[in-house]
C-alpha positions as CSV (number, residue, x, y, z in Angstrom):
1,X,-12.7,11.0,8.3
2,X,-11.4,10.0,4.9
3,X,-7.9,8.9,4.1
4,X,-4.9,10.1,2.2
5,X,-4.9,7.8,-0.8
6,X,-1.8,7.3,-3.1
7,X,-2.1,6.0,-6.6
8,X,0.9,5.2,-8.8
9,X,0.2,6.0,-12.4
10,X,0.3,3.4,-15.1
11,X,0.5,-0.4,-14.8
12,X,-0.9,-3.6,-16.1
13,X,1.6,-3.7,-19.0
14,X,1.6,0.1,-19.5
15,X,5.1,1.5,-18.8
16,X,4.1,5.1,-19.2
17,X,6.7,7.6,-20.4
18,X,10.3,6.5,-20.8
19,X,13.4,8.6,-20.9
20,X,16.9,8.9,-19.5
21,X,17.0,5.2,-18.6
22,X,13.9,5.4,-16.5
23,X,10.3,4.1,-16.9
24,X,7.4,6.2,-15.5
25,X,5.4,3.2,-14.1
26,X,8.5,2.0,-12.1
27,X,9.3,5.5,-10.8
28,X,5.7,6.3,-9.9
29,X,5.7,3.2,-7.7
30,X,9.0,4.2,-6.2
31,X,7.6,7.6,-5.3
32,X,4.4,6.2,-3.8
33,X,6.3,3.7,-1.7
34,X,8.5,6.6,-0.4
35,X,5.6,8.8,0.4
36,X,3.6,6.0,2.1
37,X,6.6,5.3,4.3
38,X,6.5,8.9,5.5
39,X,2.7,9.0,6.1
40,X,1.7,6.1,8.4
41,X,-1.9,5.0,7.8
42,X,-2.3,6.2,4.3
43,X,-4.0,4.0,1.7
44,X,-2.0,2.8,-1.3
45,X,-4.0,1.6,-4.2
46,X,-3.1,-1.8,-5.7
47,X,0.0,-0.7,-7.5
48,X,-0.1,-3.3,-10.3
49,X,-3.5,-2.1,-11.6
50,X,-4.1,1.2,-13.3
51,X,-7.4,2.7,-12.2
52,X,-8.5,3.7,-15.7
53,X,-7.9,0.2,-17.0
54,X,-9.9,-1.6,-14.3
55,X,-12.2,1.2,-13.2
56,X,-11.9,0.1,-9.6
57,X,-13.1,3.4,-8.2
58,X,-15.3,1.8,-5.6
59,X,-12.3,1.4,-3.2
60,X,-12.3,5.1,-2.6
61,X,-14.8,6.7,-0.3
62,X,-16.3,10.0,0.7
63,X,-13.8,12.3,2.3
64,X,-10.8,10.7,0.7
65,X,-7.9,12.8,-0.6
66,X,-6.5,11.1,-3.7
67,X,-3.0,11.8,-5.0
68,X,-2.0,10.2,-8.3
69,X,1.7,10.2,-9.1
70,X,3.1,10.6,-12.6
71,X,6.1,11.8,-14.6
72,X,6.0,14.1,-17.6
73,X,7.7,13.6,-20.9
74,X,8.1,15.7,-24.0
75,X,10.4,16.2,-27.0
76,X,13.0,18.9,-26.6
77,X,14.1,20.7,-23.5
78,X,10.8,20.7,-21.5
79,X,11.4,20.7,-17.8
80,X,9.7,21.2,-14.4
81,X,6.9,20.1,-12.1
82,X,3.2,20.7,-12.2
83,X,-0.1,19.7,-10.5
84,X,-3.2,18.9,-12.6
85,X,-6.7,19.5,-11.3
86,X,-10.1,19.1,-13.0
87,X,-11.1,22.0,-15.3
88,X,-13.7,24.1,-13.7
89,X,-12.4,23.4,-10.1
90,X,-10.2,25.7,-8.1
91,X,-6.9,24.3,-6.7
92,X,-6.9,24.2,-2.9
93,X,-4.1,25.0,-0.5
94,X,-2.8,21.4,-0.6
95,X,-2.5,21.4,-4.3
96,X,-0.5,24.6,-4.0
97,X,1.6,23.2,-1.1
98,X,2.5,20.1,-3.1
99,X,3.5,22.2,-6.1
100,X,5.6,24.5,-3.8
101,X,7.4,21.5,-2.3
102,X,8.4,20.2,-5.7
103,X,9.2,23.6,-7.0
104,X,12.1,23.8,-4.5
105,X,13.9,21.3,-6.8
106,X,12.3,21.7,-10.3
107,X,11.1,24.7,-12.4
108,X,7.5,25.5,-11.4
109,X,5.1,25.0,-14.3
110,X,2.1,25.8,-12.1
111,X,-1.4,24.4,-11.7
112,X,-2.8,22.9,-15.0
113,X,-6.4,22.3,-15.7
114,X,-7.6,19.2,-17.6
115,X,-10.9,17.8,-18.6
116,X,-9.8,14.7,-20.6
117,X,-8.3,12.4,-18.0
118,X,-10.4,9.3,-17.1
119,X,-9.5,9.1,-13.4
120,X,-9.9,12.8,-12.9
121,X,-13.3,12.8,-14.4
122,X,-14.4,9.7,-12.5
123,X,-13.4,11.2,-9.1
124,X,-15.0,14.6,-10.0
125,X,-18.3,12.8,-10.7
126,X,-18.1,11.2,-7.3
127,X,-17.3,14.4,-5.4
128,X,-14.0,12.9,-4.2
129,X,-10.9,15.2,-4.0
130,X,-8.3,14.2,-6.6
131,X,-5.3,15.7,-8.2
132,X,-2.5,14.4,-10.4
133,X,1.1,15.3,-9.6
134,X,3.7,15.4,-12.3
135,X,7.0,15.1,-10.4
136,X,9.3,16.2,-13.2
137,X,10.2,15.4,-16.9
138,X,11.5,11.9,-17.2
139,X,12.7,13.0,-20.6
140,X,14.9,15.8,-19.3
141,X,18.3,14.7,-18.1
142,X,18.7,17.7,-15.7
143,X,15.3,16.9,-14.1
144,X,16.3,13.2,-13.8
145,X,19.6,14.0,-12.2
146,X,18.0,16.2,-9.6
147,X,15.3,13.6,-9.0
148,X,17.9,10.9,-8.5
149,X,20.4,12.8,-6.4
150,X,17.9,14.5,-4.1
151,X,15.3,11.8,-4.0
152,X,15.0,11.5,-0.2
153,X,14.7,15.3,0.3
154,X,12.1,15.6,-2.4
155,X,10.0,12.8,-1.0
156,X,10.2,14.2,2.5
157,X,9.0,17.6,1.4
158,X,6.3,16.2,-0.9
159,X,5.0,13.9,1.8
160,X,4.9,16.7,4.3
161,X,2.7,18.8,1.9
162,X,0.4,15.8,1.2
163,X,0.1,14.9,4.8
164,X,-1.2,18.4,5.6
165,X,-4.3,17.6,3.5
166,X,-5.6,15.2,6.1
167,X,-4.6,13.3,9.2
168,X,-4.2,9.9,7.7
169,X,-6.1,7.1,9.3
170,X,-6.3,3.4,8.3
171,X,-10.0,3.3,8.8
172,X,-12.7,5.3,7.1
173,X,-15.8,5.9,9.3
174,X,-18.9,7.3,7.6
175,X,-18.4,11.1,7.4
176,X,-20.7,13.1,9.6
177,X,-21.7,16.7,9.1
178,X,-20.3,19.3,11.5
179,X,-23.0,21.6,13.0
180,X,-22.9,25.2,11.7
181,X,-23.9,28.1,14.0
182,X,-27.3,29.5,13.0
183,X,-27.1,33.0,11.6
184,X,-29.5,35.8,12.7
185,X,-32.8,35.6,10.8
186,X,-34.2,38.6,8.9
187,X,-37.4,40.4,9.9
188,X,-39.6,37.9,8.0
189,X,-39.9,35.6,11.0
190,X,-43.1,35.3,13.0
191,X,-43.6,37.9,15.8
192,X,-42.8,35.3,18.5
193,X,-39.5,34.4,16.8
194,X,-40.8,31.1,15.4
195,X,-40.5,30.6,11.6
196,X,-44.0,31.0,9.9
197,X,-42.8,28.4,7.4
198,X,-40.5,25.5,7.8
199,X,-38.2,24.3,5.0
200,X,-37.1,20.7,4.6
201,X,-34.3,19.7,2.3
202,X,-31.9,16.8,1.4
203,X,-29.1,16.3,-0.9
204,X,-27.5,13.4,-2.8
205,X,-23.7,13.1,-2.9
206,X,-21.6,10.1,-4.1
207,X,-24.7,8.3,-5.1
208,X,-26.1,8.5,-1.5
209,X,-29.1,10.5,-0.3
210,X,-28.3,12.0,3.0
211,X,-30.8,12.6,5.9
212,X,-33.4,15.4,5.5
213,X,-32.6,18.6,7.3
214,X,-35.1,21.1,8.7
215,X,-34.2,24.7,8.5
216,X,-31.0,25.6,10.4
217,X,-31.0,22.5,12.5
218,X,-28.0,21.4,10.5
219,X,-26.8,21.6,6.9
220,X,-27.2,19.1,4.1
221,X,-24.1,17.5,2.7
222,X,-20.7,16.2,3.7
223,X,-17.6,18.3,3.7
224,X,-15.4,17.5,0.7
225,X,-18.0,15.6,-1.2
226,X,-19.6,17.3,-4.2
227,X,-23.4,17.6,-4.1
228,X,-25.1,16.2,-7.2
229,X,-28.9,16.5,-6.5
230,X,-31.1,18.5,-4.2
231,X,-34.7,18.0,-3.0
232,X,-36.7,20.8,-1.2
233,X,-40.1,21.2,0.3
234,X,-41.9,23.6,2.6
235,X,-44.5,23.1,5.3
236,X,-46.8,25.6,3.5
237,X,-46.8,27.2,0.1
238,X,-44.7,26.1,-2.8
239,X,-41.0,26.0,-3.7
240,X,-39.6,26.3,-7.2
241,X,-35.9,25.5,-7.5
242,X,-33.2,24.5,-9.9
243,X,-29.5,23.6,-9.9
244,X,-26.5,24.6,-12.1
245,X,-24.4,21.6,-13.1
246,X,-20.6,22.1,-13.0
247,X,-19.4,22.7,-16.5
248,X,-22.9,22.2,-18.1
249,X,-25.5,24.9,-17.1
250,X,-28.9,25.3,-15.5
251,X,-31.3,22.3,-15.4
252,X,-35.1,23.0,-15.5
253,X,-37.0,24.2,-12.5
254,X,-38.7,21.6,-10.3
255,X,-41.3,22.0,-7.6
256,X,-41.7,18.5,-6.1
257,X,-39.9,16.5,-3.4
258,X,-39.7,12.8,-4.2
259,X,-36.4,11.0,-5.0
260,X,-38.4,8.4,-7.0
261,X,-39.7,11.1,-9.3
262,X,-36.8,11.8,-11.8
263,X,-38.8,14.5,-13.6
264,X,-40.1,16.8,-10.9
265,X,-39.1,15.3,-7.6
266,X,-35.6,16.8,-7.2
267,X,-33.1,19.0,-9.1
268,X,-30.0,17.4,-10.5
269,X,-28.7,14.8,-13.0
270,X,-26.1,12.9,-10.9
271,X,-23.3,15.3,-11.7
272,X,-21.7,17.7,-9.2
273,X,-23.5,21.1,-9.1
274,X,-22.0,24.5,-8.4
275,X,-25.0,26.7,-7.9
276,X,-28.7,26.5,-6.6
277,X,-31.6,28.9,-7.2
278,X,-34.7,28.7,-4.9
279,X,-37.9,30.7,-5.0
280,X,-40.6,30.5,-2.4
281,X,-44.3,31.4,-3.1
282,X,-46.1,32.4,0.1
283,X,-49.7,31.1,0.6
284,X,-52.4,33.8,1.3
285,X,-53.0,32.7,4.9
286,X,-49.3,33.1,5.8
287,X,-49.2,36.5,4.0
288,X,-52.2,37.7,5.9
289,X,-50.6,36.8,9.2
290,X,-46.9,37.3,8.7
291,X,-46.4,38.9,5.3
292,X,-44.5,37.6,2.3
293,X,-41.8,35.1,3.1
294,X,-38.6,34.3,1.3
295,X,-36.3,31.3,0.9
296,X,-33.0,32.2,2.5
297,X,-30.2,29.8,1.5
298,X,-26.5,29.5,1.0
299,X,-23.9,27.0,-0.1
300,X,-20.2,26.3,0.4
301,X,-17.7,25.5,-2.4
302,X,-16.0,22.2,-1.7
303,X,-13.8,22.5,1.4
304,X,-14.4,26.2,1.7
305,X,-16.5,28.4,4.0
306,X,-20.1,29.2,3.3
307,X,-20.8,31.9,0.8
308,X,-23.2,34.8,1.8
309,X,-26.9,34.2,2.1
310,X,-29.2,34.5,-1.0
311,X,-32.8,35.5,-0.7
312,X,-35.1,33.9,-3.4
313,X,-33.8,35.0,-6.8
314,X,-33.0,38.6,-5.7
315,X,-30.2,40.4,-7.4
316,X,-29.6,43.4,-5.2
317,X,-27.5,44.1,-2.1
318,X,-24.7,42.0,-3.4
319,X,-26.9,39.0,-4.3
320,X,-26.6,37.2,-7.7
321,X,-30.0,35.6,-7.9
322,X,-28.6,32.2,-6.9
323,X,-26.2,30.7,-4.3
324,X,-22.8,29.5,-5.6
325,X,-19.9,30.3,-7.9
326,X,-19.9,28.8,-11.4
327,X,-16.9,26.5,-11.8
328,X,-16.7,25.6,-8.1
329,X,-18.6,22.4,-7.0
330,X,-20.5,22.7,-3.7
331,X,-20.5,20.3,-0.7
332,X,-22.9,21.9,1.8
333,X,-26.3,23.5,1.5
334,X,-28.5,25.4,4.1
335,X,-32.0,26.8,3.7
336,X,-34.5,28.4,6.0
């Protein structure tokens, strides 16, 4: 299981925003200390070094929930609290819970989507959950007065919302997949119930290739960690497949299964994907004995339930021709 990780924004000589007698870097560290005291076992990043300045992302691991604390600033009367998530991603229940906790004290500016923040982009590329919390406007005297006078209550409510995202633990064992019950198979199975064709597949996430999976014996991937690359093969016949990269588009079809072959051995470019298309071509001997077969596959958006099954590239009966939802990275894949 991963950890709750707290990051205080700014540092290494960067004071951040300043206003109403306060400095963002100092207050962000004050908030992180207060939250950490309320969540035993959470991980606090070295608070004197800003991540984007030292690029020390390797201290975070698969399954971690990263919360970076900041304060807003603007000219004029801008006020309120907000939570920032990566553009193209959907906020989860914990993002909304943190926002609701702060909105008890400050005007609710909602969930904001950004694609220009170094830390946010770095974590998205590693498939690690990340959000940036803007506590309030350090440039607004009313916000600062509320923050100062109700600090303990605000920290208690925010810590409670953050703690709900994971049971914090000091250690971070290697995440292991949780078995998923096998669904009923369609009528394309062999007469005796055995599959006439076996599919084998593996995925890469966080720079690591995870063990190969056969059919519905398991799923490929780790909950909470975005899949970046996929390799698929069949015991007979050929498989043509491709992936849709989050925020980019479809990559070319491939037919091979070889992680050393960067042209045709797997589908992906090292970036988180949000959809997969698979098409199976049945060999004549299998057709003669069992009829034409299809690739049946599905994916789960990060930290969500599996989406409905997709058959080959069919587009009827509610199917889209691919598995996934554009704009939502995936963390698990199944195929049979």
